[in-house]
N, CA, C and O atoms as a GROMACS GRO file, in nm:
protein
  380
    1MET      N    1  -1.465  -0.043  -0.151
    1MET     CA    2  -1.337  -0.031  -0.216
    1MET      C    3  -1.346   0.080  -0.320
    1MET      O    4  -1.434   0.082  -0.405
    2GLU      N    5  -1.254   0.171  -0.311
    2GLU     CA    6  -1.250   0.287  -0.400
    2GLU      C    7  -1.151   0.264  -0.514
    2GLU      O    8  -1.047   0.201  -0.495
    3ARG      N    9  -1.184   0.316  -0.631
    3ARG     CA   10  -1.088   0.316  -0.742
    3ARG      C   11  -0.997   0.435  -0.721
    3ARG      O   12  -1.043   0.547  -0.698
    4VAL      N   13  -0.867   0.412  -0.730
    4VAL     CA   14  -0.767   0.516  -0.712
    4VAL      C   15  -0.658   0.496  -0.816
    4VAL      O   16  -0.659   0.397  -0.890
    5ASN      N   17  -0.566   0.588  -0.820
    5ASN     CA   18  -0.448   0.573  -0.905
    5ASN      C   19  -0.329   0.619  -0.820
    5ASN      O   20  -0.296   0.737  -0.816
    6ILE      N   21  -0.266   0.524  -0.753
    6ILE     CA   22  -0.156   0.553  -0.662
    6ILE      C   23  -0.036   0.473  -0.706
    6ILE      O   24  -0.041   0.350  -0.717
    7THR      N   25   0.074   0.543  -0.732
    7THR     CA   26   0.198   0.477  -0.772
    7THR      C   27   0.296   0.486  -0.656
    7THR      O   28   0.325   0.595  -0.606
    8ILE      N   29   0.347   0.373  -0.616
    8ILE     CA   30   0.451   0.366  -0.515
    8ILE      C   31   0.566   0.289  -0.577
    8ILE      O   32   0.555   0.170  -0.606
    9GLY      N   33   0.678   0.359  -0.597
    9GLY     CA   34   0.790   0.297  -0.667
    9GLY      C   35   0.746   0.253  -0.804
    9GLY      O   36   0.688   0.332  -0.879
   10PRO      N   37   0.774   0.128  -0.841
   10PRO     CA   38   0.741   0.080  -0.975
   10PRO      C   39   0.599   0.026  -0.990
   10PRO      O   40   0.563  -0.022  -1.098
   11VAL      N   41   0.518   0.031  -0.883
   11VAL     CA   42   0.387  -0.034  -0.885
   11VAL      C   43   0.275   0.070  -0.881
   11VAL      O   44   0.278   0.162  -0.799
   12SER      N   45   0.176   0.054  -0.970
   12SER     CA   46   0.058   0.139  -0.970
   12SER      C   47  -0.059   0.058  -0.914
   12SER      O   48  -0.094  -0.048  -0.966
   13PHE      N   49  -0.119   0.111  -0.808
   13PHE     CA   50  -0.233   0.047  -0.744
   13PHE      C   51  -0.358   0.121  -0.789
   13PHE      O   52  -0.359   0.244  -0.796
   14ASP      N   53  -0.465   0.045  -0.821
   14ASP     CA   54  -0.586   0.110  -0.870
   14ASP      C   55  -0.709   0.085  -0.783
   14ASP      O   56  -0.818   0.131  -0.818
   15HIS      N   57  -0.694   0.015  -0.673
   15HIS     CA   58  -0.803  -0.006  -0.578
   15HIS      C   59  -0.748   0.014  -0.437
   15HIS      O   60  -0.636  -0.027  -0.407
   16ALA      N   61  -0.828   0.076  -0.351
   16ALA     CA   62  -0.785   0.100  -0.214
   16ALA      C   63  -0.902   0.083  -0.119
   16ALA      O   64  -1.018   0.110  -0.152
   17ASP      N   65  -0.869   0.037  -0.001
   17ASP     CA   66  -0.964   0.029   0.108
   17ASP      C   67  -0.888   0.072   0.234
   17ASP      O   68  -0.785   0.014   0.267
   18TYR      N   69  -0.939   0.175   0.302
   18TYR     CA   70  -0.870   0.227   0.420
   18TYR      C   71  -0.957   0.206   0.543
   18TYR      O   72  -1.072   0.249   0.547
   19ASP      N   73  -0.901   0.141   0.643
   19ASP     CA   74  -0.968   0.122   0.771
   19ASP      C   75  -0.916   0.231   0.863
   19ASP      O   76  -0.810   0.216   0.924
   20ALA      N   77  -0.991   0.340   0.875
   20ALA     CA   78  -0.947   0.456   0.952
   20ALA      C   79  -0.934   0.423   1.101
   20ALA      O   80  -0.844   0.474   1.168
   21GLN      N   81  -1.023   0.341   1.152
   21GLN     CA   82  -1.019   0.308   1.294
   21GLN      C   83  -0.890   0.235   1.330
   21GLN      O   84  -0.832   0.262   1.435
   22SER      N   85  -0.845   0.144   1.246
   22SER     CA   86  -0.722   0.069   1.271
   22SER      C   87  -0.600   0.132   1.206
   22SER      O   88  -0.487   0.090   1.233
   23ASP      N   89  -0.621   0.231   1.118
   23ASP     CA   90  -0.515   0.296   1.040
   23ASP      C   91  -0.437   0.192   0.959
   23ASP      O   92  -0.315   0.180   0.969
   24VAL      N   93  -0.514   0.118   0.878
   24VAL     CA   94  -0.456   0.018   0.788
   24VAL      C   95  -0.507   0.047   0.648
   24VAL      O   96  -0.628   0.061   0.627
   25LEU      N   97  -0.415   0.055   0.553
   25LEU     CA   98  -0.448   0.083   0.414
   25LEU      C   99  -0.421  -0.041   0.330
   25LEU      O  100  -0.310  -0.096   0.331
   26TYR      N  101  -0.523  -0.084   0.256
   26TYR     CA  102  -0.512  -0.200   0.167
   26TYR      C  103  -0.511  -0.149   0.024
   26TYR      O  104  -0.610  -0.091  -0.021
   27LEU      N  105  -0.402  -0.170  -0.047
   27LEU     CA  106  -0.391  -0.129  -0.187
   27LEU      C  107  -0.387  -0.254  -0.274
   27LEU      O  108  -0.328  -0.355  -0.237
   28HIS      N  109  -0.451  -0.245  -0.392
   28HIS     CA  110  -0.458  -0.360  -0.482
   28HIS      C  111  -0.427  -0.317  -0.625
   28HIS      O  112  -0.456  -0.205  -0.666
   29VAL      N  113  -0.368  -0.410  -0.698
   29VAL     CA  114  -0.350  -0.395  -0.843
   29VAL      C  115  -0.464  -0.475  -0.904
   29VAL      O  116  -0.465  -0.598  -0.899
   30GLY      N  117  -0.560  -0.404  -0.962
   30GLY     CA  118  -0.680  -0.472  -1.010
   30GLY      C  119  -0.768  -0.510  -0.893
   30GLY      O  120  -0.747  -0.463  -0.781
   31GLU      N  121  -0.866  -0.594  -0.917
   31GLU     CA  122  -0.954  -0.640  -0.810
   31GLU      C  123  -0.873  -0.723  -0.710
   31GLU      O  124  -0.776  -0.789  -0.750
   32PRO      N  125  -0.910  -0.720  -0.583
   32PRO     CA  126  -0.837  -0.802  -0.484
   32PRO      C  127  -0.833  -0.948  -0.528
   32PRO      O  128  -0.932  -1.003  -0.576
   33GLN      N  129  -0.717  -1.009  -0.509
   33GLN     CA  130  -0.699  -1.148  -0.546
   33GLN      C  131  -0.606  -1.215  -0.447
   33GLN      O  132  -0.538  -1.149  -0.369
   34GLU      N  133  -0.605  -1.347  -0.450
   34GLU     CA  134  -0.517  -1.420  -0.361
   34GLU      C  135  -0.373  -1.386  -0.392
   34GLU      O  136  -0.336  -1.361  -0.506
   35GLY      N  137  -0.293  -1.385  -0.287
   35GLY     CA  138  -0.152  -1.357  -0.304
   35GLY      C  139  -0.073  -1.417  -0.190
   35GLY      O  140  -0.128  -1.454  -0.086
   36VAL      N  141   0.054  -1.425  -0.212
   36VAL     CA  142   0.146  -1.474  -0.110
   36VAL      C  143   0.206  -1.352  -0.042
   36VAL      O  144   0.275  -1.273  -0.107
   37GLY      N  145   0.181  -1.336   0.088
   37GLY     CA  146   0.227  -1.219   0.160
   37GLY      C  147   0.370  -1.232   0.208
   37GLY      O  148   0.415  -1.339   0.248
   38GLU      N  149   0.440  -1.119   0.203
   38GLU     CA  150   0.577  -1.113   0.254
   38GLU      C  151   0.592  -0.981   0.330
   38GLU      O  152   0.570  -0.874   0.275
   39GLU      N  153   0.629  -0.991   0.457
   39GLU     CA  154   0.643  -0.871   0.538
   39GLU      C  155   0.768  -0.793   0.499
   39GLU      O  156   0.874  -0.851   0.476
   40THR      N  157   0.753  -0.661   0.491
   40THR     CA  158   0.867  -0.575   0.460
   40THR      C  159   0.941  -0.541   0.589
   40THR      O  160   0.891  -0.566   0.698
   41ILE      N  161   1.059  -0.484   0.576
   41ILE     CA  162   1.135  -0.447   0.694
   41ILE      C  163   1.065  -0.337   0.774
   41ILE      O  164   1.095  -0.318   0.893
   42GLU      N  165   0.972  -0.265   0.711
   42GLU     CA  166   0.897  -0.159   0.778
   42GLU      C  167   0.773  -0.212   0.850
   42GLU      O  168   0.708  -0.138   0.924
   43GLY      N  169   0.739  -0.340   0.830
   43GLY     CA  170   0.622  -0.399   0.895
   43GLY      C  171   0.498  -0.400   0.809
   43GLY      O  172   0.391  -0.436   0.858
   44HIS      N  173   0.508  -0.361   0.682
   44HIS     CA  174   0.395  -0.368   0.589
   44HIS      C  175   0.396  -0.508   0.525
   44HIS      O  176   0.487  -0.586   0.549
   45VAL      N  177   0.295  -0.538   0.446
   45VAL     CA  178   0.289  -0.669   0.380
   45VAL      C  179   0.269  -0.649   0.230
   45VAL      O  180   0.171  -0.588   0.187
   46VAL      N  181   0.362  -0.701   0.151
   46VAL     CA  182   0.351  -0.700   0.004
   46VAL      C  183   0.295  -0.836  -0.034
   46VAL      O  184   0.342  -0.940   0.014
   47ARG      N  185   0.194  -0.836  -0.123
   47ARG     CA  186   0.136  -0.961  -0.170
   47ARG      C  187   0.172  -0.981  -0.317
   47ARG      O  188   0.153  -0.893  -0.401
   48TYR      N  189   0.223  -1.100  -0.345
   48TYR     CA  190   0.264  -1.138  -0.480
   48TYR      C  191   0.167  -1.242  -0.536
   48TYR      O  192   0.114  -1.324  -0.461
   49ALA      N  193   0.145  -1.239  -0.667
   49ALA     CA  194   0.067  -1.344  -0.732
   49ALA      C  195   0.141  -1.475  -0.706
   49ALA      O  196   0.263  -1.481  -0.721
   50PRO      N  197   0.067  -1.581  -0.668
   50PRO     CA  198   0.133  -1.708  -0.635
   50PRO      C  199   0.229  -1.755  -0.743
   50PRO      O  200   0.195  -1.758  -0.861
   51GLY      N  201   0.350  -1.791  -0.701
   51GLY     CA  202   0.451  -1.844  -0.791
   51GLY      C  203   0.520  -1.741  -0.877
   51GLY      O  204   0.595  -1.776  -0.967
   52THR      N  205   0.496  -1.611  -0.851
   52THR     CA  206   0.556  -1.505  -0.932
   52THR      C  207   0.617  -1.398  -0.843
   52THR      O  208   0.606  -1.403  -0.720
   53SER      N  209   0.679  -1.300  -0.906
   53SER     CA  210   0.729  -1.183  -0.834
   53SER      C  211   0.643  -1.060  -0.868
   53SER      O  212   0.684  -0.947  -0.843
   54ARG      N  213   0.523  -1.084  -0.925
   54ARG     CA  214   0.432  -0.976  -0.963
   54ARG      C  215   0.351  -0.933  -0.841
   54ARG      O  216   0.278  -1.014  -0.782
   55ILE      N  217   0.364  -0.807  -0.803
   55ILE     CA  218   0.294  -0.753  -0.688
   55ILE      C  219   0.147  -0.733  -0.722
   55ILE      O  220   0.113  -0.670  -0.822
   56VAL      N  221   0.058  -0.788  -0.636
   56VAL     CA  222  -0.086  -0.773  -0.657
   56VAL      C  223  -0.151  -0.693  -0.544
   56VAL      O  224  -0.267  -0.655  -0.553
   57GLY      N  225  -0.076  -0.667  -0.437
   57GLY     CA  226  -0.134  -0.592  -0.327
   57GLY      C  227  -0.030  -0.547  -0.226
   57GLY      O  228   0.083  -0.596  -0.223
   58LEU      N  229  -0.071  -0.451  -0.145
   58LEU     CA  230   0.015  -0.398  -0.040
   58LEU      C  231  -0.074  -0.358   0.077
   58LEU      O  232  -0.171  -0.285   0.059
   59THR      N  233  -0.041  -0.407   0.195
   59THR     CA  234  -0.110  -0.367   0.317
   59THR      C  235  -0.014  -0.277   0.394
   59THR      O  236   0.094  -0.320   0.434
   60VAL      N  237  -0.056  -0.153   0.414
   60VAL     CA  238   0.028  -0.054   0.482
   60VAL      C  239  -0.024  -0.036   0.623
   60VAL      O  240  -0.140   0.002   0.644
   61MET      N  241   0.060  -0.064   0.720
   61MET     CA  242   0.024  -0.054   0.860
   61MET      C  243   0.054   0.088   0.912
   61MET      O  244   0.168   0.133   0.904
   62GLY      N  245  -0.047   0.155   0.963
   62GLY     CA  246  -0.029   0.287   1.024
   62GLY      C  247   0.009   0.399   0.931
   62GLY      O  248   0.091   0.483   0.969
   63PRO      N  249  -0.046   0.406   0.808
   63PRO     CA  250  -0.001   0.509   0.714
   63PRO      C  251  -0.023   0.652   0.761
   63PRO      O  252   0.066   0.736   0.746
   64ARG      N  253  -0.138   0.679   0.818
   64ARG     CA  254  -0.166   0.817   0.862
   64ARG      C  255  -0.069   0.857   0.973
   64ARG      O  256  -0.014   0.967   0.971
   65HIS      N  257  -0.047   0.768   1.068
   65HIS     CA  258   0.047   0.795   1.178
   65HIS      C  259   0.189   0.818   1.124
   65HIS      O  260   0.256   0.913   1.165
   66ILE      N  261   0.233   0.733   1.033
   66ILE     CA  262   0.368   0.746   0.976
   66ILE      C  263   0.383   0.877   0.900
   66ILE      O  264   0.483   0.946   0.914
   67LEU      N  265   0.282   0.911   0.818
   67LEU     CA  266   0.289   1.034   0.740
   67LEU      C  267   0.291   1.157   0.831
   67LEU      O  268   0.363   1.253   0.805
   68GLU      N  269   0.212   1.154   0.938
   68GLU     CA  270   0.213   1.267   1.032
   68GLU      C  271   0.347   1.278   1.104
   68GLU      O  272   0.396   1.388   1.127
   69ARG      N  273   0.406   1.165   1.137
   69ARG     CA  274   0.533   1.163   1.210
   69ARG      C  275   0.653   1.196   1.121
   69ARG      O  276   0.737   1.278   1.158
   70ASP      N  277   0.659   1.132   1.003
   70ASP     CA  278   0.778   1.140   0.918
   70ASP      C  279   0.762   1.229   0.795
   70ASP      O  280   0.861   1.276   0.739
   71GLY      N  281   0.640   1.253   0.753
   71GLY     CA  282   0.616   1.332   0.633
   71GLY      C  283   0.625   1.252   0.504
   71GLY      O  284   0.598   1.305   0.396
   72HIS      N  285   0.662   1.127   0.514
   72HIS     CA  286   0.665   1.036   0.399
   72HIS      C  287   0.650   0.894   0.451
   72HIS      O  288   0.658   0.869   0.572
   73LEU      N  289   0.628   0.801   0.361
   73LEU     CA  290   0.612   0.662   0.397
   73LEU      C  291   0.710   0.580   0.314
   73LEU      O  292   0.714   0.594   0.192
   74ALA      N  293   0.787   0.496   0.378
   74ALA     CA  294   0.884   0.410   0.308
   74ALA      C  295   0.830   0.267   0.305
   74ALA      O  296   0.775   0.217   0.403
   75VAL      N  297   0.847   0.203   0.190
   75VAL     CA  298   0.806   0.064   0.172
   75VAL      C  299   0.913  -0.006   0.090
   75VAL      O  300   0.959   0.049  -0.010
   76THR      N  301   0.953  -0.124   0.131
   76THR     CA  302   1.050  -0.202   0.056
   76THR      C  303   0.973  -0.301  -0.032
   76THR      O  304   0.914  -0.397   0.017
   77ILE      N  305   0.974  -0.275  -0.166
   77ILE     CA  306   0.898  -0.359  -0.261
   77ILE      C  307   0.975  -0.387  -0.390
   77ILE      O  308   0.933  -0.326  -0.488
   78PRO      N  309   1.073  -0.463  -0.407
   78PRO     CA  310   1.166  -0.512  -0.307
   78PRO      C  311   1.271  -0.408  -0.269
   78PRO      O  312   1.334  -0.419  -0.164
   79GLU      N  313   1.291  -0.307  -0.353
   79GLU     CA  314   1.381  -0.198  -0.313
   79GLU      C  315   1.300  -0.098  -0.231
   79GLU      O  316   1.178  -0.091  -0.245
   80THR      N  317   1.366  -0.022  -0.146
   80THR     CA  318   1.296   0.076  -0.064
   80THR      C  319   1.256   0.196  -0.148
   80THR      O  320   1.340   0.256  -0.215
   81VAL      N  321   1.129   0.231  -0.143
   81VAL     CA  322   1.076   0.347  -0.214
   81VAL      C  323   0.998   0.431  -0.114
   81VAL      O  324   0.957   0.382  -0.009
   82GLN      N  325   0.977   0.557  -0.148
   82GLN     CA  326   0.901   0.647  -0.061
   82GLN      C  327   0.785   0.706  -0.138
   82GLN      O  328   0.789   0.718  -0.260
   83THR      N  329   0.683   0.741  -0.065
   83THR     CA  330   0.570   0.812  -0.122
   83THR      C  331   0.530   0.922  -0.026
   83THR      O  332   0.566   0.919   0.092
   84SER      N  333   0.454   1.017  -0.075
   84SER     CA  334   0.417   1.134   0.004
   84SER      C  335   0.273   1.126   0.052
   84SER      O  336   0.195   1.041   0.008
   85ALA      N  337   0.240   1.216   0.143
   85ALA     CA  338   0.102   1.225   0.191
   85ALA      C  339   0.009   1.262   0.076
   85ALA      O  340  -0.102   1.209   0.066
   86ALA      N  341   0.053   1.351  -0.011
   86ALA     CA  342  -0.029   1.394  -0.125
   86ALA      C  343  -0.059   1.275  -0.217
   86ALA      O  344  -0.171   1.262  -0.268
   87ALA      N  345   0.039   1.190  -0.239
   87ALA     CA  346   0.019   1.074  -0.327
   87ALA      C  347  -0.079   0.974  -0.266
   87ALA      O  348  -0.154   0.909  -0.340
   88LEU      N  349  -0.081   0.960  -0.133
   88LEU     CA  350  -0.170   0.866  -0.068
   88LEU      C  351  -0.306   0.924  -0.032
   88LEU      O  352  -0.397   0.851   0.008
   89ALA      N  353  -0.322   1.054  -0.045
   89ALA     CA  354  -0.445   1.122  -0.004
   89ALA      C  355  -0.572   1.058  -0.062
   89ALA      O  356  -0.668   1.040   0.013
   90PRO      N  357  -0.576   1.024  -0.192
   90PRO     CA  358  -0.700   0.964  -0.244
   90PRO      C  359  -0.738   0.834  -0.175
   90PRO      O  360  -0.856   0.806  -0.154
   91ALA      N  361  -0.639   0.754  -0.139
   91ALA     CA  362  -0.667   0.627  -0.074
   91ALA      C  363  -0.708   0.648   0.072
   91ALA      O  364  -0.798   0.580   0.121
   92LEU      N  365  -0.642   0.739   0.140
   92LEU     CA  366  -0.674   0.762   0.280
   92LEU      C  367  -0.809   0.830   0.296
   92LEU      O  368  -0.868   0.824   0.403
   93ALA      N  369  -0.857   0.894   0.193
   93ALA     CA  370  -0.989   0.955   0.195
   93ALA      C  371  -1.098   0.853   0.164
   93ALA      O  372  -1.216   0.880   0.186
   94ALA      N  373  -1.060   0.738   0.112
   94ALA     CA  374  -1.154   0.634   0.072
   94ALA      C  375  -1.196   0.552   0.193
   94ALA      O  376  -1.152   0.438   0.210
   95VAL      N  377  -1.279   0.609   0.276
   95VAL     CA  378  -1.322   0.541   0.398
   95VAL      C  379  -1.453   0.470   0.373
   95VAL      O  380  -1.507   0.406   0.463
   0.00000   0.00000   0.00000
């Protein structure tokens, strides 16, 4: 797990783990912790601290593919926000 500083919408993630073979990016606020997952309309999973609306993690499905195809990545957390390839580069390099 790599330390990063990636902001997507209102949330800053400071830990990332990227599975290049599966093209799945795991972002965390602080050290990974238990959370209640909720699938976004885009097919990603936002994890909230149990019993709260505080985001503790985000699992992004196919980020490299989406960025190559669309040039940006959209995530609904809870409002739809976008991020760029440049913003995600540190996490996607964390193999």
